[in-house]
N, C-alpha and C positions, 0 to 999 in steps of 0.2 A: 325699884330696882334694888336688887340685894348684891352685895359685894361678894367675891369669891373668897372662901375660907378654907378650901382644900389645899393639898401639897402643891409646892411651888418647885419650878425647874430650879436646879441648884446652879445652872450657869447664868441664865437670864432673869430668874426670879419671876417668870411668868406662869401662869397657871399650867399644871401638870397633873392630870388625874390618873395617869397609868404608871405603875410601878415598872421600870424596864430592866430589873434584875440586879445582882449585886454589883456590877460594873457601872451601870449607867445610873441606877437608882431612879429618882424623879429627874429626869432630864427630857425636855421636850424634844419632839421629832426634828424641829428645825434646827436646834443646837447640835444634836447627834450628826444631822447631815452636814452641817458646817464643820464640825470636827473631823469628819471622815473625808470631805473634800480637801480640807487643808493637809491632812496626813497623806493624802494621795499626791497633792502638789509637791510636798517635802520628799516623798518616795520617788517621784519622777525626776526631780532635781538631783537626788542622791544617785540614781541610775544613770543619768546623764553624765555626771561627774565621773563615776566609775568607768562608764564606756569610754569617755575621753581620755582617762589615765591609761586604760588598757591599750587603747590604740596608739596613745604616744609612746608607750613602751614598746609595742610590737613593731611601729613603722618609724618611729623617731630615733630609735637607738642606732646610731652608725660606728659604733665602737667595734663591731664583729667585721672581720676582713671578709672579702667575697671569695668564694670558693672557686680555685682555678679548675680548669678542665682536667689537669693531671691529677689533682687531688680528688676530683669527683670519680675518677676512673674512666673517663670519656676519651 
């Protein structure tokens, strides 16, 4: 049995025979998928935080006074 002498994944150091371009270089498909999954989880958390902040600003701000019927023209 011969050992693998080809290029290695730059993340896990496992065998990676295919060049993935200038961004990924020699990175195996499993490491790329893991990176993309982690990035999606971070993006979801960031979006949830932004949504919570927006809703808090929209519904949590009690500084503005209610518009009276006279002021609204009714």
